[in-house]
PDB file of N, CA, C, O and CB in Angstrom:
ATOM      1  N   MET A   1      -0.092   8.753 -17.182  1.00  0.00           N
ATOM      2  CA  MET A   1       0.206   9.280 -15.784  1.00  0.00           C
ATOM      3  C   MET A   1       0.957   8.970 -14.788  1.00  0.00           C
ATOM      4  O   MET A   1       0.295   8.082 -14.251  1.00  0.00           O
ATOM      5  CB  MET A   1      -0.591   9.308 -15.244  1.00  0.00           C
ATOM      6  N   LYS A   2       1.847   9.093 -14.207  1.00  0.00           N
ATOM      7  CA  LYS A   2       2.935   8.635 -13.311  1.00  0.00           C
ATOM      8  C   LYS A   2       2.225   8.636 -12.023  1.00  0.00           C
ATOM      9  O   LYS A   2       1.085   9.099 -11.999  1.00  0.00           O
ATOM     10  CB  LYS A   2       4.282   9.560 -13.310  1.00  0.00           C
ATOM     11  N   LYS A   3       2.908   8.047 -10.651  1.00  0.00           N
ATOM     12  CA  LYS A   3       2.690   7.880  -9.465  1.00  0.00           C
ATOM     13  C   LYS A   3       4.128   8.565  -9.055  1.00  0.00           C
ATOM     14  O   LYS A   3       5.167   8.404  -9.696  1.00  0.00           O
ATOM     15  CB  LYS A   3       2.302   6.368  -9.065  1.00  0.00           C
ATOM     16  N   ALA A   4       3.948   9.599  -7.508  1.00  0.00           N
ATOM     17  CA  ALA A   4       5.015   9.894  -7.687  1.00  0.00           C
ATOM     18  C   ALA A   4       4.841   9.693  -5.854  1.00  0.00           C
ATOM     19  O   ALA A   4       3.689   9.828  -5.440  1.00  0.00           O
ATOM     20  CB  ALA A   4       5.421  11.293  -8.685  1.00  0.00           C
ATOM     21  N   THR A   5       5.968   9.374  -4.774  1.00  0.00           N
ATOM     22  CA  THR A   5       5.767   9.663  -3.702  1.00  0.00           C
ATOM     23  C   THR A   5       7.204  10.573  -3.514  1.00  0.00           C
ATOM     24  O   THR A   5       8.185  10.369  -4.229  1.00  0.00           O
ATOM     25  CB  THR A   5       5.412   8.415  -2.846  1.00  0.00           C
ATOM     26  N   LEU A   6       7.182  11.261  -2.799  1.00  0.00           N
ATOM     27  CA  LEU A   6       8.083  12.239  -1.870  1.00  0.00           C
ATOM     28  C   LEU A   6       7.993  12.214  -0.304  1.00  0.00           C
ATOM     29  O   LEU A   6       7.138  12.649   0.468  1.00  0.00           O
ATOM     30  CB  LEU A   6       7.737  13.679  -2.227  1.00  0.00           C
ATOM     31  N   GLN A   7       9.138  11.572  -0.115  1.00  0.00           N
ATOM     32  CA  GLN A   7       9.829  11.663   1.475  1.00  0.00           C
ATOM     33  C   GLN A   7      10.437  12.853   1.968  1.00  0.00           C
ATOM     34  O   GLN A   7      11.545  13.348   1.761  1.00  0.00           O
ATOM     35  CB  GLN A   7      10.969  10.706   1.665  1.00  0.00           C
ATOM     36  N   LEU A   8       9.262  13.278   2.812  1.00  0.00           N
ATOM     37  CA  LEU A   8      10.277  14.856   3.182  1.00  0.00           C
ATOM     38  C   LEU A   8      11.163  14.417   4.592  1.00  0.00           C
ATOM     39  O   LEU A   8      11.404  13.302   5.056  1.00  0.00           O
ATOM     40  CB  LEU A   8       8.984  16.634   3.705  1.00  0.00           C
ATOM     41  N   GLU A   9      11.531  15.772   5.053  1.00  0.00           N
ATOM     42  CA  GLU A   9      12.044  15.878   6.509  1.00  0.00           C
ATOM     43  C   GLU A   9      10.902  15.501   7.164  1.00  0.00           C
ATOM     44  O   GLU A   9       9.842  15.506   6.538  1.00  0.00           O
ATOM     45  CB  GLU A   9      12.593  17.308   7.025  1.00  0.00           C
ATOM     46  N   THR A  10      10.935  15.160   8.366  1.00  0.00           N
ATOM     47  CA  THR A  10       9.632  15.620   9.318  1.00  0.00           C
ATOM     48  C   THR A  10       8.827  17.090   9.252  1.00  0.00           C
ATOM     49  O   THR A  10       9.171  18.269   9.164  1.00  0.00           O
ATOM     50  CB  THR A  10      10.161  15.583  10.793  1.00  0.00           C
ATOM     51  N   LEU A  11       7.915  16.562   9.319  1.00  0.00           N
ATOM     52  CA  LEU A  11       7.046  18.004   9.020  1.00  0.00           C
ATOM     53  C   LEU A  11       6.411  18.953  10.674  1.00  0.00           C
ATOM     54  O   LEU A  11       6.003  18.343  11.663  1.00  0.00           O
ATOM     55  CB  LEU A  11       5.341  17.362   7.902  1.00  0.00           C
ATOM     56  N   ALA A  12       6.450  19.737  10.621  1.00  0.00           N
ATOM     57  CA  ALA A  12       6.628  20.465  12.299  1.00  0.00           C
ATOM     58  C   ALA A  12       4.652  20.717  12.541  1.00  0.00           C
ATOM     59  O   ALA A  12       4.029  20.256  13.497  1.00  0.00           O
ATOM     60  CB  ALA A  12       7.942  22.700  12.257  1.00  0.00           C
ATOM     61  N   CYS A  13       4.150  21.391  11.611  1.00  0.00           N
ATOM     62  CA  CYS A  13       3.082  21.224  11.713  1.00  0.00           C
ATOM     63  C   CYS A  13       2.070  21.006  11.098  1.00  0.00           C
ATOM     64  O   CYS A  13       2.375  20.699   9.945  1.00  0.00           O
ATOM     65  CB  CYS A  13       2.949  21.690  12.067  1.00  0.00           C
ATOM     66  N   PRO A  14       0.463  21.000  11.333  1.00  0.00           N
ATOM     67  CA  PRO A  14      -0.511  20.847  10.268  1.00  0.00           C
ATOM     68  C   PRO A  14      -0.428  21.873   9.408  1.00  0.00           C
ATOM     69  O   PRO A  14      -0.976  21.707   8.318  1.00  0.00           O
ATOM     70  CB  PRO A  14      -1.822  20.744  10.704  1.00  0.00           C
ATOM     71  N   SER A  15       0.347  23.326   9.707  1.00  0.00           N
ATOM     72  CA  SER A  15      -0.101  24.062   8.667  1.00  0.00           C
ATOM     73  C   SER A  15       1.622  23.987   7.442  1.00  0.00           C
ATOM     74  O   SER A  15       1.879  24.700   6.471  1.00  0.00           O
ATOM     75  CB  SER A  15      -0.716  25.886   9.460  1.00  0.00           C
ATOM     76  N   CYS A  16       2.061  23.384   7.765  1.00  0.00           N
ATOM     77  CA  CYS A  16       3.129  22.833   6.900  1.00  0.00           C
ATOM     78  C   CYS A  16       3.088  22.414   5.463  1.00  0.00           C
ATOM     79  O   CYS A  16       3.605  22.549   4.354  1.00  0.00           O
ATOM     80  CB  CYS A  16       3.509  21.831   7.459  1.00  0.00           C
ATOM     81  N   LEU A  17       1.892  21.658   6.359  1.00  0.00           N
ATOM     82  CA  LEU A  17       0.997  20.462   5.529  1.00  0.00           C
ATOM     83  C   LEU A  17       0.425  21.012   4.276  1.00  0.00           C
ATOM     84  O   LEU A  17       0.663  20.644   3.126  1.00  0.00           O
ATOM     85  CB  LEU A  17      -0.341  19.863   6.420  1.00  0.00           C
ATOM     86  N   GLN A  18      -0.644  22.279   4.827  1.00  0.00           N
ATOM     87  CA  GLN A  18      -1.555  22.551   4.398  1.00  0.00           C
ATOM     88  C   GLN A  18      -0.689  23.197   3.105  1.00  0.00           C
ATOM     89  O   GLN A  18      -1.159  22.931   1.999  1.00  0.00           O
ATOM     90  CB  GLN A  18      -2.498  23.260   5.335  1.00  0.00           C
ATOM     91  N   LYS A  19       0.416  23.943   3.136  1.00  0.00           N
ATOM     92  CA  LYS A  19       1.296  24.757   2.912  1.00  0.00           C
ATOM     93  C   LYS A  19       1.948  24.283   1.318  1.00  0.00           C
ATOM     94  O   LYS A  19       2.197  24.761   0.212  1.00  0.00           O
ATOM     95  CB  LYS A  19       2.262  24.744   4.200  1.00  0.00           C
ATOM     96  N   ILE A  20       2.007  23.155   1.994  1.00  0.00           N
ATOM     97  CA  ILE A  20       3.373  22.070   0.530  1.00  0.00           C
ATOM     98  C   ILE A  20       2.183  21.440  -0.776  1.00  0.00           C
ATOM     99  O   ILE A  20       2.240  21.310  -1.998  1.00  0.00           O
ATOM    100  CB  ILE A  20       4.505  19.740   1.658  1.00  0.00           C
ATOM    101  N   GLU A  21       1.020  21.135   0.430  1.00  0.00           N
ATOM    102  CA  GLU A  21      -0.119  20.845  -0.253  1.00  0.00           C
ATOM    103  C   GLU A  21      -1.393  21.919  -1.582  1.00  0.00           C
ATOM    104  O   GLU A  21      -2.122  21.551  -2.503  1.00  0.00           O
ATOM    105  CB  GLU A  21      -0.729  20.476   1.006  1.00  0.00           C
ATOM    106  N   ASN A  22      -1.092  23.181  -1.021  1.00  0.00           N
ATOM    107  CA  ASN A  22      -1.585  24.271  -1.745  1.00  0.00           C
ATOM    108  C   ASN A  22      -0.288  24.447  -3.372  1.00  0.00           C
ATOM    109  O   ASN A  22      -0.419  24.586  -4.588  1.00  0.00           O
ATOM    110  CB  ASN A  22      -1.607  25.811  -0.402  1.00  0.00           C
ATOM    111  N   ALA A  23       0.549  24.359  -2.655  1.00  0.00           N
ATOM    112  CA  ALA A  23       1.540  24.752  -4.031  1.00  0.00           C
ATOM    113  C   ALA A  23       1.700  22.965  -4.645  1.00  0.00           C
ATOM    114  O   ALA A  23       1.985  22.791  -5.830  1.00  0.00           O
ATOM    115  CB  ALA A  23       3.589  25.716  -3.412  1.00  0.00           C
ATOM    116  N   VAL A  24       1.555  22.154  -4.018  1.00  0.00           N
ATOM    117  CA  VAL A  24       2.011  21.297  -5.390  1.00  0.00           C
ATOM    118  C   VAL A  24       0.804  21.099  -5.934  1.00  0.00           C
ATOM    119  O   VAL A  24       0.960  20.487  -6.991  1.00  0.00           O
ATOM    120  CB  VAL A  24       2.808  19.807  -5.220  1.00  0.00           C
ATOM    121  N   LYS A  25      -0.533  21.365  -5.682  1.00  0.00           N
ATOM    122  CA  LYS A  25      -1.739  21.288  -6.411  1.00  0.00           C
ATOM    123  C   LYS A  25      -2.053  22.743  -7.248  1.00  0.00           C
ATOM    124  O   LYS A  25      -3.211  23.033  -7.548  1.00  0.00           O
ATOM    125  CB  LYS A  25      -2.910  20.914  -5.336  1.00  0.00           C
ATOM    126  N   SER A  26      -1.028  23.532  -7.556  1.00  0.00           N
ATOM    127  CA  SER A  26      -0.656  24.821  -8.279  1.00  0.00           C
ATOM    128  C   SER A  26      -0.310  24.428  -9.102  1.00  0.00           C
ATOM    129  O   SER A  26      -0.378  25.271  -9.997  1.00  0.00           O
ATOM    130  CB  SER A  26       0.153  25.732  -7.900  1.00  0.00           C
ATOM    131  N   LEU A  27       0.139  23.411  -9.479  1.00  0.00           N
ATOM    132  CA  LEU A  27       1.513  23.241 -10.671  1.00  0.00           C
ATOM    133  C   LEU A  27       0.431  23.016 -11.983  1.00  0.00           C
ATOM    134  O   LEU A  27      -0.762  23.072 -11.684  1.00  0.00           O
ATOM    135  CB  LEU A  27       2.905  21.464 -10.352  1.00  0.00           C
ATOM    136  N   ALA A  28       0.603  22.892 -12.689  1.00  0.00           N
ATOM    137  CA  ALA A  28       0.334  22.447 -13.967  1.00  0.00           C
ATOM    138  C   ALA A  28       1.006  21.235 -13.776  1.00  0.00           C
ATOM    139  O   ALA A  28       2.050  21.013 -13.163  1.00  0.00           O
ATOM    140  CB  ALA A  28       0.771  23.319 -15.160  1.00  0.00           C
ATOM    141  N   GLY A  29      -0.015  20.203 -14.611  1.00  0.00           N
ATOM    142  CA  GLY A  29      -0.317  19.083 -15.127  1.00  0.00           C
ATOM    143  C   GLY A  29      -0.176  18.106 -14.089  1.00  0.00           C
ATOM    144  O   GLY A  29       0.202  17.023 -14.537  1.00  0.00           O
ATOM    145  N   VAL A  30      -0.425  18.139 -12.383  1.00  0.00           N
ATOM    146  CA  VAL A  30      -0.396  17.622 -11.025  1.00  0.00           C
ATOM    147  C   VAL A  30      -2.119  17.225 -11.540  1.00  0.00           C
ATOM    148  O   VAL A  30      -3.103  17.814 -11.986  1.00  0.00           O
ATOM    149  CB  VAL A  30       0.082  18.898  -9.449  1.00  0.00           C
ATOM    150  N   ASP A  31      -1.706  15.851 -11.143  1.00  0.00           N
ATOM    151  CA  ASP A  31      -3.528  15.857 -10.832  1.00  0.00           C
ATOM    152  C   ASP A  31      -4.462  16.391  -9.492  1.00  0.00           C
ATOM    153  O   ASP A  31      -4.725  15.658  -8.538  1.00  0.00           O
ATOM    154  CB  ASP A  31      -3.964  14.319 -10.815  1.00  0.00           C
ATOM    155  N   LYS A  32      -4.792  17.443  -9.585  1.00  0.00           N
ATOM    156  CA  LYS A  32      -5.034  17.547  -8.296  1.00  0.00           C
ATOM    157  C   LYS A  32      -5.783  17.119  -7.170  1.00  0.00           C
ATOM    158  O   LYS A  32      -5.782  17.569  -6.024  1.00  0.00           O
ATOM    159  CB  LYS A  32      -5.156  18.240  -8.279  1.00  0.00           C
ATOM    160  N   GLU A  33      -6.389  16.230  -7.644  1.00  0.00           N
ATOM    161  CA  GLU A  33      -7.587  15.233  -6.755  1.00  0.00           C
ATOM    162  C   GLU A  33      -6.750  14.218  -6.152  1.00  0.00           C
ATOM    163  O   GLU A  33      -6.976  13.651  -5.083  1.00  0.00           O
ATOM    164  CB  GLU A  33      -8.895  14.362  -7.772  1.00  0.00           C
ATOM    165  N   SER A  34      -5.317  13.951  -7.276  1.00  0.00           N
ATOM    166  CA  SER A  34      -4.683  12.892  -6.222  1.00  0.00           C
ATOM    167  C   SER A  34      -3.830  13.280  -5.206  1.00  0.00           C
ATOM    168  O   SER A  34      -3.417  12.432  -4.415  1.00  0.00           O
ATOM    169  CB  SER A  34      -3.918  11.933  -6.842  1.00  0.00           C
ATOM    170  N   VAL A  35      -3.373  14.924  -5.078  1.00  0.00           N
ATOM    171  CA  VAL A  35      -2.001  15.014  -4.220  1.00  0.00           C
ATOM    172  C   VAL A  35      -2.993  14.550  -2.487  1.00  0.00           C
ATOM    173  O   VAL A  35      -4.188  14.719  -2.247  1.00  0.00           O
ATOM    174  CB  VAL A  35      -1.008  17.198  -4.352  1.00  0.00           C
ATOM    175  N   ASN A  36      -1.992  14.005  -1.661  1.00  0.00           N
ATOM    176  CA  ASN A  36      -2.474  13.681  -0.483  1.00  0.00           C
ATOM    177  C   ASN A  36      -0.927  13.616   0.142  1.00  0.00           C
ATOM    178  O   ASN A  36       0.017  12.867  -0.109  1.00  0.00           O
ATOM    179  CB  ASN A  36      -3.511  12.295  -0.462  1.00  0.00           C
ATOM    180  N   VAL A  37      -1.092  14.781   1.107  1.00  0.00           N
ATOM    181  CA  VAL A  37       0.123  14.992   2.190  1.00  0.00           C
ATOM    182  C   VAL A  37       0.077  14.560   3.604  1.00  0.00           C
ATOM    183  O   VAL A  37      -0.285  15.055   4.671  1.00  0.00           O
ATOM    184  CB  VAL A  37       0.392  16.376   2.342  1.00  0.00           C
ATOM    185  N   LEU A  38       0.704  13.180   3.100  1.00  0.00           N
ATOM    186  CA  LEU A  38       0.818  12.652   4.965  1.00  0.00           C
ATOM    187  C   LEU A  38       1.430  13.339   6.095  1.00  0.00           C
ATOM    188  O   LEU A  38       2.657  13.253   6.119  1.00  0.00           O
ATOM    189  CB  LEU A  38       1.649  11.390   5.180  1.00  0.00           C
ATOM    190  N   PHE A  39       1.099  13.740   6.667  1.00  0.00           N
ATOM    191  CA  PHE A  39       1.354  14.363   8.042  1.00  0.00           C
ATOM    192  C   PHE A  39       2.318  13.211   8.765  1.00  0.00           C
ATOM    193  O   PHE A  39       3.535  13.332   8.624  1.00  0.00           O
ATOM    194  CB  PHE A  39      -0.209  14.675   8.954  1.00  0.00           C
ATOM    195  N   ASN A  40       1.896  12.321   9.381  1.00  0.00           N
ATOM    196  CA  ASN A  40       2.695  11.653  10.369  1.00  0.00           C
ATOM    197  C   ASN A  40       3.636  10.901   9.474  1.00  0.00           C
ATOM    198  O   ASN A  40       4.574  10.258   9.944  1.00  0.00           O
ATOM    199  CB  ASN A  40       1.860  10.721  11.398  1.00  0.00           C
ATOM    200  N   ALA A  41       3.417  10.971   8.319  1.00  0.00           N
ATOM    201  CA  ALA A  41       4.254   9.904   7.421  1.00  0.00           C
ATOM    202  C   ALA A  41       5.727  10.939   6.977  1.00  0.00           C
ATOM    203  O   ALA A  41       6.910  10.600   6.936  1.00  0.00           O
ATOM    204  CB  ALA A  41       3.115   9.293   5.729  1.00  0.00           C
ATOM    205  N   SER A  42       5.239  11.971   6.754  1.00  0.00           N
ATOM    206  CA  SER A  42       5.791  13.441   5.865  1.00  0.00           C
ATOM    207  C   SER A  42       6.377  12.877   4.879  1.00  0.00           C
ATOM    208  O   SER A  42       7.574  12.680   4.666  1.00  0.00           O
ATOM    209  CB  SER A  42       6.924  14.567   6.578  1.00  0.00           C
ATOM    210  N   LYS A  43       5.059  12.523   4.032  1.00  0.00           N
ATOM    211  CA  LYS A  43       5.362  12.206   3.171  1.00  0.00           C
ATOM    212  C   LYS A  43       3.989  12.415   1.947  1.00  0.00           C
ATOM    213  O   LYS A  43       2.878  11.902   2.084  1.00  0.00           O
ATOM    214  CB  LYS A  43       5.945  11.008   3.560  1.00  0.00           C
ATOM    215  N   VAL A  44       4.418  13.290   0.776  1.00  0.00           N
ATOM    216  CA  VAL A  44       3.656  13.809  -0.492  1.00  0.00           C
ATOM    217  C   VAL A  44       3.335  12.801  -1.472  1.00  0.00           C
ATOM    218  O   VAL A  44       4.261  12.556  -2.245  1.00  0.00           O
ATOM    219  CB  VAL A  44       4.438  14.847  -1.227  1.00  0.00           C
ATOM    220  N   LYS A  45       2.020  12.000  -1.685  1.00  0.00           N
ATOM    221  CA  LYS A  45       1.583  11.246  -2.884  1.00  0.00           C
ATOM    222  C   LYS A  45       0.856  12.092  -3.656  1.00  0.00           C
ATOM    223  O   LYS A  45       0.098  13.007  -3.333  1.00  0.00           O
ATOM    224  CB  LYS A  45       0.798  10.050  -2.612  1.00  0.00           C
ATOM    225  N   LEU A  46       1.222  11.619  -4.857  1.00  0.00           N
ATOM    226  CA  LEU A  46       0.283  12.557  -6.011  1.00  0.00           C
ATOM    227  C   LEU A  46       0.630  11.480  -7.739  1.00  0.00           C
ATOM    228  O   LEU A  46       1.339  10.483  -7.878  1.00  0.00           O
ATOM    229  CB  LEU A  46       1.231  14.852  -6.133  1.00  0.00           C
ATOM    230  N   ASN A  47       0.113  11.944  -8.375  1.00  0.00           N
ATOM    231  CA  ASN A  47      -0.290  11.589  -9.470  1.00  0.00           C
ATOM    232  C   ASN A  47      -0.248  12.775 -10.273  1.00  0.00           C
ATOM    233  O   ASN A  47      -0.973  13.769 -10.223  1.00  0.00           O
ATOM    234  CB  ASN A  47      -1.464  10.960  -9.389  1.00  0.00           C
ATOM    235  N   PHE A  48       1.532  12.281 -11.646  1.00  0.00           N
ATOM    236  CA  PHE A  48       1.444  13.704 -12.564  1.00  0.00           C
ATOM    237  C   PHE A  48       1.436  13.172 -14.152  1.00  0.00           C
ATOM    238  O   PHE A  48       1.574  11.978 -14.420  1.00  0.00           O
ATOM    239  CB  PHE A  48       2.999  14.878 -12.260  1.00  0.00           C
ATOM    240  N   ASP A  49       1.320  13.843 -14.813  1.00  0.00           N
ATOM    241  CA  ASP A  49       1.873  13.823 -16.354  1.00  0.00           C
ATOM    242  C   ASP A  49       3.067  14.432 -16.370  1.00  0.00           C
ATOM    243  O   ASP A  49       3.314  15.590 -16.036  1.00  0.00           O
ATOM    244  CB  ASP A  49       0.996  14.548 -17.431  1.00  0.00           C
ATOM    245  N   GLU A  50       4.074  13.297 -16.923  1.00  0.00           N
ATOM    246  CA  GLU A  50       5.354  13.830 -17.444  1.00  0.00           C
ATOM    247  C   GLU A  50       5.753  14.396 -18.313  1.00  0.00           C
ATOM    248  O   GLU A  50       6.911  14.741 -18.545  1.00  0.00           O
ATOM    249  CB  GLU A  50       5.963  13.300 -17.569  1.00  0.00           C
ATOM    250  N   ASP A  51       4.017  14.690 -19.396  1.00  0.00           N
ATOM    251  CA  ASP A  51       4.498  15.552 -20.544  1.00  0.00           C
ATOM    252  C   ASP A  51       4.406  16.799 -19.987  1.00  0.00           C
ATOM    253  O   ASP A  51       5.014  17.661 -20.622  1.00  0.00           O
ATOM    254  CB  ASP A  51       3.707  15.462 -21.893  1.00  0.00           C
ATOM    255  N   LYS A  52       3.891  17.133 -19.091  1.00  0.00           N
ATOM    256  CA  LYS A  52       3.960  18.580 -18.754  1.00  0.00           C
ATOM    257  C   LYS A  52       4.282  18.969 -17.962  1.00  0.00           C
ATOM    258  O   LYS A  52       4.247  20.195 -17.852  1.00  0.00           O
ATOM    259  CB  LYS A  52       3.234  19.160 -18.735  1.00  0.00           C
ATOM    260  N   ILE A  53       4.954  17.902 -16.598  1.00  0.00           N
ATOM    261  CA  ILE A  53       5.936  18.171 -15.406  1.00  0.00           C
ATOM    262  C   ILE A  53       6.524  17.040 -15.658  1.00  0.00           C
ATOM    263  O   ILE A  53       6.338  16.090 -16.419  1.00  0.00           O
ATOM    264  CB  ILE A  53       5.430  18.382 -13.853  1.00  0.00           C
ATOM    265  N   THR A  54       7.722  17.524 -14.379  1.00  0.00           N
ATOM    266  CA  THR A  54       8.799  16.365 -14.268  1.00  0.00           C
ATOM    267  C   THR A  54       8.687  16.318 -12.695  1.00  0.00           C
ATOM    268  O   THR A  54       8.113  17.121 -11.959  1.00  0.00           O
ATOM    269  CB  THR A  54      10.530  16.726 -14.952  1.00  0.00           C
ATOM    270  N   ILE A  55       9.538  14.917 -12.295  1.00  0.00           N
ATOM    271  CA  ILE A  55       9.481  15.056 -10.635  1.00  0.00           C
ATOM    272  C   ILE A  55       9.985  16.027 -10.552  1.00  0.00           C
ATOM    273  O   ILE A  55       9.285  16.846  -9.957  1.00  0.00           O
ATOM    274  CB  ILE A  55      10.109  14.119  -9.665  1.00  0.00           C
ATOM    275  N   ASP A  56      11.490  16.617 -11.061  1.00  0.00           N
ATOM    276  CA  ASP A  56      12.201  17.433 -10.776  1.00  0.00           C
ATOM    277  C   ASP A  56      11.343  18.990 -10.207  1.00  0.00           C
ATOM    278  O   ASP A  56      11.529  19.607  -9.158  1.00  0.00           O
ATOM    279  CB  ASP A  56      13.058  17.434 -11.975  1.00  0.00           C
ATOM    280  N   GLN A  57      10.593  19.223 -11.091  1.00  0.00           N
ATOM    281  CA  GLN A  57       9.977  20.756 -11.061  1.00  0.00           C
ATOM    282  C   GLN A  57       9.408  20.048  -9.570  1.00  0.00           C
ATOM    283  O   GLN A  57      10.082  20.540  -8.665  1.00  0.00           O
ATOM    284  CB  GLN A  57       8.590  21.485 -12.612  1.00  0.00           C
ATOM    285  N   ILE A  58       8.506  19.168  -9.077  1.00  0.00           N
ATOM    286  CA  ILE A  58       7.658  18.707  -8.150  1.00  0.00           C
ATOM    287  C   ILE A  58       8.275  19.060  -7.489  1.00  0.00           C
ATOM    288  O   ILE A  58       7.924  20.014  -6.794  1.00  0.00           O
ATOM    289  CB  ILE A  58       7.211  17.595  -7.972  1.00  0.00           C
ATOM    290  N   GLU A  59       9.411  18.536  -7.359  1.00  0.00           N
ATOM    291  CA  GLU A  59      10.456  18.635  -5.861  1.00  0.00           C
ATOM    292  C   GLU A  59      11.029  20.114  -5.995  1.00  0.00           C
ATOM    293  O   GLU A  59      11.381  20.508  -4.883  1.00  0.00           O
ATOM    294  CB  GLU A  59      12.039  17.311  -5.805  1.00  0.00           C
ATOM    295  N   LYS A  60      11.155  20.688  -6.600  1.00  0.00           N
ATOM    296  CA  LYS A  60      11.599  22.243  -6.690  1.00  0.00           C
ATOM    297  C   LYS A  60      10.902  23.340  -5.738  1.00  0.00           C
ATOM    298  O   LYS A  60      11.288  24.134  -4.880  1.00  0.00           O
ATOM    299  CB  LYS A  60      11.308  22.743  -8.172  1.00  0.00           C
ATOM    300  N   ALA A  61       9.186  22.829  -6.565  1.00  0.00           N
ATOM    301  CA  ALA A  61       8.224  23.736  -5.396  1.00  0.00           C
ATOM    302  C   ALA A  61       8.244  23.604  -4.478  1.00  0.00           C
ATOM    303  O   ALA A  61       7.936  24.587  -3.804  1.00  0.00           O
ATOM    304  CB  ALA A  61       7.093  23.794  -5.292  1.00  0.00           C
ATOM    305  N   ILE A  62       8.619  22.293  -3.729  1.00  0.00           N
ATOM    306  CA  ILE A  62       8.537  21.908  -2.393  1.00  0.00           C
ATOM    307  C   ILE A  62       9.856  22.702  -1.717  1.00  0.00           C
ATOM    308  O   ILE A  62       9.876  23.406  -0.707  1.00  0.00           O
ATOM    309  CB  ILE A  62       8.547  20.202  -2.257  1.00  0.00           C
ATOM    310  N   THR A  63      10.748  22.408  -2.459  1.00  0.00           N
ATOM    311  CA  THR A  63      11.936  22.912  -1.265  1.00  0.00           C
ATOM    312  C   THR A  63      11.887  24.393  -1.815  1.00  0.00           C
ATOM    313  O   THR A  63      12.569  25.164  -1.140  1.00  0.00           O
ATOM    314  CB  THR A  63      13.829  22.050  -1.328  1.00  0.00           C
ATOM    315  N   ALA A  64      11.455  24.770  -2.526  1.00  0.00           N
ATOM    316  CA  ALA A  64      11.799  26.463  -2.513  1.00  0.00           C
ATOM    317  C   ALA A  64      10.619  26.480  -1.301  1.00  0.00           C
ATOM    318  O   ALA A  64      10.610  27.689  -1.070  1.00  0.00           O
ATOM    319  CB  ALA A  64      11.437  27.668  -4.330  1.00  0.00           C
ATOM    320  N   LEU A  65       9.974  26.105  -0.709  1.00  0.00           N
ATOM    321  CA  LEU A  65       8.882  26.500   0.457  1.00  0.00           C
ATOM    322  C   LEU A  65       9.924  26.315   1.904  1.00  0.00           C
ATOM    323  O   LEU A  65       9.860  26.876   2.998  1.00  0.00           O
ATOM    324  CB  LEU A  65       7.238  25.195   0.460  1.00  0.00           C
ATOM    325  N   GLY A  66      10.714  25.460   1.462  1.00  0.00           N
ATOM    326  CA  GLY A  66      11.725  25.591   2.553  1.00  0.00           C
ATOM    327  C   GLY A  66      11.785  24.357   3.371  1.00  0.00           C
ATOM    328  O   GLY A  66      12.306  24.357   4.486  1.00  0.00           O
ATOM    329  N   TYR A  67      10.940  22.677   2.505  1.00  0.00           N
ATOM    330  CA  TYR A  67      11.157  21.739   2.978  1.00  0.00           C
ATOM    331  C   TYR A  67      12.161  20.773   1.946  1.00  0.00           C
ATOM    332  O   TYR A  67      12.179  20.646   0.722  1.00  0.00           O
ATOM    333  CB  TYR A  67       9.907  21.322   3.378  1.00  0.00           C
ATOM    334  N   GLU A  68      13.085  20.083   3.188  1.00  0.00           N
ATOM    335  CA  GLU A  68      14.022  19.156   2.131  1.00  0.00           C
ATOM    336  C   GLU A  68      12.781  17.796   1.674  1.00  0.00           C
ATOM    337  O   GLU A  68      11.691  17.418   2.103  1.00  0.00           O
ATOM    338  CB  GLU A  68      15.817  18.351   3.190  1.00  0.00           C
ATOM    339  N   VAL A  69      13.663  17.434   0.648  1.00  0.00           N
ATOM    340  CA  VAL A  69      13.156  16.362  -0.328  1.00  0.00           C
ATOM    341  C   VAL A  69      14.248  15.246   0.083  1.00  0.00           C
ATOM    342  O   VAL A  69      15.380  15.323  -0.395  1.00  0.00           O
ATOM    343  CB  VAL A  69      13.169  16.857  -2.117  1.00  0.00           C
ATOM    344  N   ILE A  70      13.961  14.388   0.820  1.00  0.00           N
ATOM    345  CA  ILE A  70      14.850  13.088   0.974  1.00  0.00           C
ATOM    346  C   ILE A  70      15.166  12.025  -0.156  1.00  0.00           C
ATOM    347  O   ILE A  70      16.285  11.684  -0.539  1.00  0.00           O
ATOM    348  CB  ILE A  70      14.232  12.310   1.983  1.00  0.00           C
ATOM    349  N   LYS A  71      14.094  11.632  -0.547  1.00  0.00           N
ATOM    350  CA  LYS A  71      13.845  11.061  -1.833  1.00  0.00           C
ATOM    351  C   LYS A  71      12.544  10.999  -2.494  1.00  0.00           C
ATOM    352  O   LYS A  71      11.473  11.313  -1.974  1.00  0.00           O
ATOM    353  CB  LYS A  71      14.234   9.893  -1.782  1.00  0.00           C
ATOM    354  N   LYS A  72      12.666  10.709  -3.294  1.00  0.00           N
ATOM    355  CA  LYS A  72      11.509  10.626  -4.318  1.00  0.00           C
ATOM    356  C   LYS A  72      11.599   9.340  -4.929  1.00  0.00           C
ATOM    357  O   LYS A  72      12.622   8.655  -4.914  1.00  0.00           O
ATOM    358  CB  LYS A  72      11.541  11.740  -5.441  1.00  0.00           C
ATOM    359  N   GLN A  73      10.255   8.935  -5.600  1.00  0.00           N
ATOM    360  CA  GLN A  73       9.905   7.564  -5.703  1.00  0.00           C
ATOM    361  C   GLN A  73       8.868   7.726  -7.318  1.00  0.00           C
ATOM    362  O   GLN A  73       7.817   8.361  -7.223  1.00  0.00           O
ATOM    363  CB  GLN A  73       8.968   6.965  -4.026  1.00  0.00           C
ATOM    364  N   VAL A  74       9.203   7.205  -8.512  1.00  0.00           N
ATOM    365  CA  VAL A  74       8.290   7.541  -8.981  1.00  0.00           C
ATOM    366  C   VAL A  74       7.645   5.801  -9.841  1.00  0.00           C
ATOM    367  O   VAL A  74       8.401   4.915 -10.241  1.00  0.00           O
ATOM    368  CB  VAL A  74       8.763   8.955  -9.834  1.00  0.00           C
ATOM    369  N   ARG A  75       6.213   5.774  -9.902  1.00  0.00           N
ATOM    370  CA  ARG A  75       5.887   4.495 -10.739  1.00  0.00           C
ATOM    371  C   ARG A  75       5.228   4.479 -11.608  1.00  0.00           C
ATOM    372  O   ARG A  75       5.026   3.424 -12.210  1.00  0.00           O
ATOM    373  CB  ARG A  75       5.418   3.622 -10.257  1.00  0.00           C
TER     374      ARG A  75
END
């Protein structure tokens, strides 16, 4: 399992947070329990299985909702 942190553009409302959280949790290979969207910091933290999904695919799912990913970090 890899840990990822994605820095997003500033989130405008709590419903944005919910939308992002639901989209990321629906991706195969993402550990649903680990998904944490931080509203005030505009960050998404999660664990994922890199054999099933890439960080770029996770980023695409977020940008498809209309949110810009400013930077991503994987450990």
